[in-house]
N, C-alpha and C positions, 0 to 999 in steps of 0.2 A: 232481284237486281238484273239478272240476265234477261228477263222478260222486257224490262224497260229499255234496255240497250237494244234489243231486237226490234221493239216497236219504234224507237227513235230512228234506227237505221232504215226501217221500212218506209217511214214517213219521208225521210230525206231522199231516198231513192225514188219514191213515187213523185215527189214534188219536182225533182229534176226532169223526169220523163214528161210530166204534165205540161211544163212550161216550154217545151221545144216541140216542133212539129216537122221534122224531116222524115219523109215517108218512103218506104220501100214496098213495092207491090210483089207479093208472093204468088207463086204458081199454085201452091197447095195450101189448103185450109189449115192443116196441122202445123205449118211453119209460121203462121201469122199470130200476132198479138190480138188483132181486132178483125172481126168480119164486118164488111161494109156493104150496104146496098145503096145504089144510086137511084134516086127518084127524079121524075120529071116535074114534080110539083113542090114548090117551095113550102107549102103548108104541111106537107107530110114529113119534112126533114127535121131531124133533131139537131143537125149541124149544117150550116150553110158554109161551103168551102170555096175559098178563092185560091187558085193555084198561081204561085209566083215563080219567076225564073231566077230569083235571088235568094240564096240560103239565108242571108242576114235578115230578111223580112219574115222568116218563118219562126218567130219567137213569140212566146205567150200562148194563151189558150184561145186565141181569137178566130181560129178556123182558117188561118193562112198557111197553106201547105206548100212545101217544097219537095218534089219527088227526086230522090237520089237513085243513082244507078247501082250503088253497092249496098248490100245488106248491112255491112259493118259500119257504114256511115249513118244508118237510119236510127231514129229514136223510136219509131213505131213501124212494125211490119204489118201490112194489111192484106186482106184477101177480099176481092170483090165477089160477092155471092149473087146468084141470079134470083134468089128468093128473099123477099122482105122478112119472112119469118125466121130465116137463118141468121140474120144480121144482128150484130151488137149495136150498131148505130146506123141511122139512115141519113145520107147526105144529099145535098142539092148543090150543084156547082153554080156559082154566081159569077157574073162578069165583072162585078164591082167589088173592090177591096172593102169598101165601107159597109157592105151588106154582110160580110163574113162574120160568123159567130154562132153561138148556141141559141136555139129557139127557146122561147119562154114557155 
């Protein structure tokens, strides 16, 4: 019974984090949740990211990110790595909101 409660709690916590995308940039890799590499090529990206100025637009898993100034406000803490091999995900910044999202 305890296992099921633990699993349900984990799923609930994970689903809350997945559906929001307020991002804080960490100085140190150890402080981050995700290591990110930024590519110049759309075809290399696992996620195409559109950066918005409005917190309300950064909902869902569509790749629309809002960068917050405070770690406590962030849903995800990321660290930008210089090397693609160190990254958990590879992103490409897009100028258009309609292009944002996960690559197939």
